[in-house]
C-alpha positions as CSV (number, residue, x, y, z in Angstrom):
1,X,-129.4,43.0,29.9
2,X,-132.7,42.6,31.6
3,X,-134.9,45.7,31.8
4,X,-135.3,47.4,35.1
5,X,-137.7,49.9,36.4
6,X,-137.1,52.3,39.3
7,X,-139.5,53.1,42.1
8,X,-138.4,55.8,42.9
9,X,-135.6,56.5,40.5
10,X,-132.3,55.4,42.2
11,X,-128.8,54.5,41.0
12,X,-129.2,50.8,41.7
13,X,-127.7,49.4,38.5
14,X,-124.7,51.6,38.2
15,X,-121.4,49.6,38.5
16,X,-120.0,50.1,42.0
17,X,-116.3,49.5,41.7
18,X,-115.9,49.8,45.5
19,X,-118.6,47.2,46.4
20,X,-117.1,43.9,47.2
21,X,-119.5,42.2,49.6
22,X,-123.2,41.4,49.5
23,X,-125.2,40.1,52.5
24,X,-128.4,38.1,51.7
25,X,-131.1,38.9,54.2
26,X,-134.3,37.0,54.1
27,X,-135.9,38.7,57.2
28,X,-136.1,35.3,59.1
29,X,-134.4,34.3,62.3
30,X,-131.2,32.9,60.8
31,X,-130.1,35.7,58.5
32,X,-131.3,38.3,60.9
33,X,-129.3,36.8,63.7
34,X,-126.1,37.1,61.6
35,X,-126.8,40.6,60.5
36,X,-127.7,41.9,64.0
37,X,-124.5,40.3,65.5
38,X,-122.3,41.5,62.7
39,X,-123.4,45.0,63.1
40,X,-122.2,45.1,66.7
41,X,-118.6,45.0,65.4
42,X,-118.5,44.9,61.6
43,X,-114.7,44.9,61.2
44,X,-114.4,42.1,63.7
45,X,-116.5,40.1,61.4
46,X,-114.4,41.1,58.3
47,X,-117.1,43.6,57.0
48,X,-116.4,47.1,55.7
49,X,-119.9,48.7,55.6
50,X,-118.7,51.2,53.0
51,X,-118.1,48.3,50.6
52,X,-121.1,46.2,51.6
53,X,-124.7,46.0,50.5
54,X,-127.5,44.1,52.2
55,X,-129.8,42.5,49.6
56,X,-133.6,41.7,50.2
57,X,-135.9,40.0,47.6
58,X,-139.6,40.8,48.3
59,X,-141.6,37.6,47.6
60,X,-144.9,39.4,48.3
61,X,-146.3,36.9,50.8
62,X,-144.2,37.3,54.0
63,X,-146.1,36.8,57.2
64,X,-147.2,40.1,58.9
65,X,-145.3,39.5,62.1
66,X,-142.0,39.1,60.2
67,X,-142.5,42.4,58.4
68,X,-143.5,44.1,61.7
69,X,-140.4,42.9,63.5
70,X,-138.2,43.8,60.6
71,X,-139.6,47.4,60.6
72,X,-139.4,47.7,64.4
73,X,-135.9,46.4,65.0
74,X,-133.8,45.8,61.8
75,X,-134.7,48.6,59.6
76,X,-133.7,51.2,62.2
77,X,-130.5,49.2,62.9
78,X,-129.6,49.3,59.2
79,X,-130.4,53.0,59.1
80,X,-128.4,53.9,62.2
81,X,-125.3,52.1,60.8
82,X,-125.7,53.6,57.3
83,X,-125.9,50.2,55.7
84,X,-126.7,50.2,52.0
85,X,-130.0,48.2,51.8
86,X,-131.2,47.1,48.4
87,X,-134.7,45.7,47.9
88,X,-135.7,43.9,44.7
89,X,-138.7,42.3,43.1
90,X,-139.7,40.8,39.8
91,X,-141.7,42.6,37.2
92,X,-143.4,39.6,35.7
93,X,-143.3,35.9,35.0
94,X,-140.5,35.8,32.5
95,X,-136.9,36.7,33.0
96,X,-137.3,39.1,30.1
97,X,-139.7,41.1,32.2
98,X,-136.8,42.1,34.3
99,X,-137.0,43.4,38.0
100,X,-137.7,46.5,40.0
101,X,-135.5,48.1,42.5
102,X,-138.0,48.9,45.2
103,X,-135.4,50.8,47.3
104,X,-131.6,51.3,47.3
105,X,-130.7,53.5,50.3
106,X,-128.4,53.9,53.4
107,X,-131.4,55.3,55.2
108,X,-134.2,52.8,54.6
109,X,-137.5,53.4,56.3
110,X,-139.5,50.1,55.7
111,X,-139.4,46.6,54.4
112,X,-141.3,46.5,51.1
113,X,-144.1,43.9,51.3
114,X,-144.2,43.3,47.6
115,X,-143.2,44.4,44.1
116,X,-145.0,44.6,40.7
117,X,-145.3,40.8,40.4
118,X,-145.2,38.2,43.1
119,X,-145.0,34.5,43.4
120,X,-148.6,34.5,44.6
121,X,-149.6,36.4,41.4
122,X,-147.7,33.9,39.3
123,X,-149.2,30.8,41.0
124,X,-152.8,32.2,41.0
125,X,-152.7,33.4,37.4
126,X,-152.0,29.9,36.2
127,X,-154.1,28.0,38.8
128,X,-151.4,26.1,40.6
129,X,-149.5,25.9,43.9
130,X,-145.8,25.3,44.7
131,X,-144.7,21.7,44.4
132,X,-143.4,19.7,47.4
133,X,-141.3,17.3,45.2
134,X,-138.0,18.3,43.7
135,X,-136.0,21.5,44.1
136,X,-137.5,24.7,45.6
137,X,-138.1,26.3,42.2
138,X,-140.4,28.8,43.7
139,X,-137.6,30.2,45.9
140,X,-135.2,30.2,42.9
141,X,-137.8,32.1,40.9
142,X,-138.8,34.7,43.5
143,X,-135.4,35.2,45.2
144,X,-132.4,33.6,43.5
145,X,-133.1,34.8,39.9
146,X,-133.9,38.3,41.1
147,X,-130.7,38.7,43.2
148,X,-128.6,37.1,40.5
149,X,-129.8,39.7,37.9
150,X,-128.8,42.5,40.2
151,X,-125.5,41.0,41.1
152,X,-124.5,40.3,37.4
153,X,-125.4,43.9,36.4
154,X,-123.6,45.5,39.4
155,X,-120.4,43.4,39.6
156,X,-120.2,42.4,35.8
157,X,-117.8,39.5,36.6
158,X,-115.7,41.4,39.2
159,X,-114.8,39.3,42.3
160,X,-117.1,39.7,45.3
161,X,-118.3,37.6,48.2
162,X,-121.9,36.8,49.0
163,X,-122.7,36.0,52.6
164,X,-125.6,33.6,53.0
165,X,-127.6,33.0,56.3
166,X,-127.7,29.3,56.2
167,X,-127.6,27.9,59.8
168,X,-125.5,25.0,61.0
169,X,-128.4,22.6,60.4
170,X,-128.1,23.4,56.7
171,X,-124.7,22.1,55.8
172,X,-126.3,20.5,52.7
173,X,-127.3,23.9,51.4
174,X,-123.7,25.2,51.5
175,X,-122.6,22.2,49.6
176,X,-125.4,22.6,47.0
177,X,-124.5,26.3,46.7
178,X,-120.8,25.6,46.1
179,X,-121.8,23.0,43.4
180,X,-124.5,24.9,41.6
181,X,-123.1,28.5,41.7
182,X,-122.0,29.6,38.3
183,X,-121.7,33.3,38.7
184,X,-118.3,34.6,37.7
185,X,-116.3,36.2,40.5
186,X,-118.6,35.1,43.3
187,X,-117.4,33.4,46.5
188,X,-120.1,32.2,48.9
189,X,-119.6,32.5,52.6
190,X,-121.7,30.8,55.4
191,X,-120.8,32.4,58.8
192,X,-123.6,30.7,60.8
193,X,-122.4,27.3,59.7
194,X,-118.8,28.3,60.5
195,X,-119.9,29.4,64.0
196,X,-121.9,26.3,64.6
197,X,-125.1,28.3,65.1
198,X,-128.1,26.2,64.7
199,X,-131.7,27.6,64.6
200,X,-131.9,27.5,68.4
201,X,-128.8,29.7,68.8
202,X,-130.1,32.1,66.3
203,X,-133.5,32.4,68.0
204,X,-131.9,32.7,71.4
205,X,-129.5,35.5,70.3
206,X,-132.4,37.5,68.9
207,X,-134.5,36.9,72.0
208,X,-131.7,38.2,74.2
209,X,-130.9,41.1,71.8
210,X,-134.4,42.4,71.1
211,X,-136.6,40.7,73.7
212,X,-138.8,39.0,71.1
213,X,-139.2,35.5,69.5
214,X,-138.3,35.9,65.8
215,X,-140.3,33.6,63.6
216,X,-139.1,31.7,60.6
217,X,-139.5,33.6,57.4
218,X,-141.5,31.9,54.5
219,X,-144.4,32.5,52.2
220,X,-147.9,32.1,53.7
221,X,-148.6,29.4,51.1
222,X,-145.3,27.6,51.3
223,X,-145.6,23.8,50.8
224,X,-142.3,22.9,52.5
225,X,-143.5,23.3,56.1
226,X,-144.9,19.7,55.8
227,X,-141.6,18.3,54.6
228,X,-139.6,20.3,57.3
229,X,-141.6,18.8,60.1
230,X,-143.0,22.3,61.0
231,X,-146.6,21.6,59.9
232,X,-148.1,22.0,63.5
233,X,-146.5,25.4,63.9
234,X,-147.5,26.4,60.4
235,X,-151.1,25.5,61.2
236,X,-151.1,27.5,64.4
237,X,-149.8,30.5,62.4
238,X,-152.7,30.0,60.0
239,X,-155.2,29.9,62.8
240,X,-153.7,33.2,64.2
241,X,-154.3,34.8,60.7
242,X,-157.7,33.4,59.5
243,X,-157.9,36.0,56.7
244,X,-154.6,34.7,55.3
245,X,-155.7,31.2,55.8
246,X,-158.9,32.0,53.7
247,X,-156.7,33.3,50.9
248,X,-154.4,30.4,50.9
249,X,-157.3,28.0,50.9
250,X,-158.7,29.7,47.9
251,X,-155.4,29.4,46.1
252,X,-155.3,25.6,46.7
253,X,-159.0,25.1,46.0
254,X,-158.6,26.8,42.6
255,X,-155.6,24.8,41.8
256,X,-157.4,21.6,42.8
257,X,-160.4,22.5,40.8
258,X,-158.3,22.3,37.7
259,X,-156.1,19.5,38.9
260,X,-157.1,17.3,41.8
261,X,-153.5,16.4,42.4
262,X,-152.5,20.1,43.1
263,X,-152.6,19.7,47.0
264,X,-150.3,22.0,48.9
265,X,-148.8,19.1,50.9
266,X,-148.4,16.4,48.4
267,X,-151.0,13.9,49.4
268,X,-152.8,16.1,51.8
269,X,-154.6,19.4,51.2
270,X,-154.7,22.4,53.5
271,X,-158.5,22.3,53.4
272,X,-158.8,18.9,55.0
273,X,-156.6,20.0,57.9
274,X,-159.2,22.3,59.3
275,X,-161.9,20.9,61.5
276,X,-165.2,22.9,61.3
277,X,-166.1,21.8,64.9
278,X,-163.1,23.8,66.2
279,X,-163.8,27.6,66.7
280,X,-160.4,28.7,65.4
281,X,-160.5,26.4,62.5
282,X,-164.1,27.5,61.7
283,X,-162.9,31.1,61.5
284,X,-160.4,30.1,58.8
285,X,-163.1,28.2,57.0
286,X,-165.5,31.2,57.1
287,X,-162.7,33.4,55.8
288,X,-162.4,30.8,52.9
289,X,-166.0,31.2,52.2
290,X,-165.7,34.9,52.0
291,X,-162.8,34.6,49.6
292,X,-165.0,32.4,47.3
293,X,-167.7,35.1,47.1
294,X,-166.4,36.5,43.7
295,X,-167.1,35.8,40.1
296,X,-166.3,32.2,39.0
297,X,-165.5,30.9,35.6
298,X,-165.9,27.6,33.7
299,X,-162.6,26.4,32.4
300,X,-161.7,24.0,29.7
301,X,-158.5,22.2,30.7
302,X,-156.4,19.8,28.7
303,X,-153.1,18.1,29.6
304,X,-150.6,16.1,27.6
305,X,-148.3,13.6,29.2
306,X,-145.7,13.0,26.5
307,X,-142.5,10.9,26.1
308,X,-139.2,12.0,24.5
309,X,-137.7,10.1,21.7
310,X,-135.6,8.0,24.1
311,X,-138.7,7.2,26.2
312,X,-138.3,9.6,29.1
313,X,-141.2,11.5,30.5
314,X,-141.4,15.1,29.2
315,X,-142.7,18.0,31.3
316,X,-146.5,18.0,31.3
317,X,-148.1,20.4,28.9
318,X,-151.3,22.2,29.6
319,X,-154.0,24.3,27.9
320,X,-156.4,26.4,30.0
321,X,-159.3,28.4,28.5
322,X,-162.0,30.2,30.2
323,X,-165.3,29.5,28.4
324,X,-167.9,31.2,30.7
325,X,-168.2,33.6,33.6
326,X,-170.8,33.6,36.4
327,X,-171.8,32.7,39.9
328,X,-170.4,29.4,41.2
329,X,-173.8,27.5,41.6
330,X,-175.1,28.7,38.3
331,X,-172.1,27.5,36.4
332,X,-172.1,24.2,38.4
333,X,-175.8,23.5,37.5
334,X,-175.1,24.1,33.8
335,X,-172.0,21.8,33.8
336,X,-173.8,19.1,35.7
337,X,-176.8,19.3,33.3
338,X,-174.7,19.1,30.2
339,X,-172.5,16.4,31.5
340,X,-175.4,14.2,32.5
341,X,-177.0,14.7,29.0
342,X,-173.8,13.5,27.4
343,X,-173.0,10.7,29.7
344,X,-169.8,12.4,31.0
345,X,-168.7,11.8,34.6
346,X,-169.2,14.8,36.8
347,X,-168.2,15.7,40.4
348,X,-169.8,18.3,42.4
349,X,-168.8,19.9,45.8
350,X,-172.0,21.2,47.3
351,X,-170.3,22.9,50.2
352,X,-167.9,25.2,48.3
353,X,-169.4,25.0,44.8
354,X,-166.9,23.4,42.5
355,X,-168.1,21.2,39.6
356,X,-165.8,19.1,37.4
357,X,-166.6,17.0,34.3
358,X,-164.1,14.4,33.0
359,X,-164.3,14.5,29.2
360,X,-161.2,12.4,28.9
361,X,-160.0,11.0,32.2
362,X,-156.3,10.4,32.9
363,X,-155.1,6.8,32.3
364,X,-152.2,5.0,33.9
365,X,-149.5,4.9,31.2
366,X,-147.6,7.6,29.3
367,X,-148.2,9.0,26.7
368,X,-151.7,10.1,27.5
369,X,-154.1,13.0,27.2
370,X,-156.5,14.4,29.8
371,X,-159.4,16.7,29.2
372,X,-161.9,18.2,31.7
373,X,-164.2,21.2,32.4
374,X,-164.2,22.7,35.8
375,X,-165.6,25.7,37.7
376,X,-163.3,27.8,39.9
377,X,-162.8,31.4,41.1
378,X,-162.1,33.5,38.0
379,X,-158.4,34.2,38.7
380,X,-156.9,31.9,36.2
381,X,-155.8,33.3,32.8
382,X,-156.0,31.6,29.5
383,X,-152.7,30.0,28.8
384,X,-151.4,27.3,26.4
385,X,-148.0,25.7,26.2
386,X,-146.0,26.1,23.0
387,X,-147.0,23.7,20.1
388,X,-149.9,22.3,22.3
389,X,-152.5,22.0,19.6
390,X,-150.1,20.3,17.2
391,X,-149.1,17.7,20.0
392,X,-152.6,17.2,21.1
393,X,-153.8,16.5,17.6
394,X,-151.0,14.0,17.0
395,X,-151.8,12.1,20.2
396,X,-155.5,12.0,20.0
397,X,-155.5,11.5,16.2
398,X,-157.7,14.5,15.6
399,X,-160.6,13.1,17.7
400,X,-161.6,14.6,21.1
401,X,-165.0,14.2,22.5
402,X,-166.0,17.6,24.0
403,X,-169.0,19.0,25.6
404,X,-170.5,21.8,23.5
405,X,-169.8,24.6,25.9
406,X,-168.0,27.0,23.5
């Protein structure tokens, strides 16, 4: 059983034999529309509130207006109806770290912004950003895994139904859920799809019900806004919150310092989407400059691109080590000087301060090794994948040209 902490102490993990329904609420327009409509006549929608819990997973980077709307309209609605509202969050990077029950109450008073460990904490500590390609691992990590831990411990294999707020534009997500769900006793239900409610119907219902436009819920640094065709709206949201834009720019800039391919939107970075000549964009860039005003570090980064025995590409392995701490321009000058002395290619960004020296540039074919030194905000921890040194020595035959920076 995964460990759990309680803040404050609440009976969140006791087995609830009477509980048979869980409603996932992400605080966005879709799931909010279902929840608000259901609460007008629970029994007409097949819901017994005494046997139901609403589940919310705090990612830690929700947009402020979403939290404000939830606190103004939905939290009072849940409280008035005596709905059991459970808020969860991760304790750390690993599943073994467990989760925290932030609140478990029929009289909730607020939506928790974050827990002990967030997706932002996780990404920033290792110097990376969410990946556009493939499955939404970040959502599974921050939401799916957390909710599943609670469900397994509360239901223990007993039959229950889980109501998901996928709208009628997301039939594929229902199919995926039905295929991939492995939890014993669980039955997924998708009322918005059954009603034929698309995003427009959900937003229209909430506008009529509460008199406000309810925005989409997603993390401030989400990379999927580009693939969903919502990038223009996302950029307007950034411009409305320049301080948030500055933080996200720092996250991406740090990741790209250690790996130039770590752009938030695949081939395009967030930074290049802002035009310094535009006042609102300039406000975001000025916030970014303020974010960079912190201690920086010089990092030694190595990557291994290995093949399995049958010739397939294995997940990339990485070793990141902090070798010095200081101000950005001081570290950059030192790295540039050493690199030039040793004949190593070096890049320098004079605007924002990053310097990067390629000791062993990446080649085209696998297997290969990559090694560099780079300066970046000092938020990245030392981290090395299992058996890295052994695999590194095996690939490079014990020889690796390095700048003498240690």
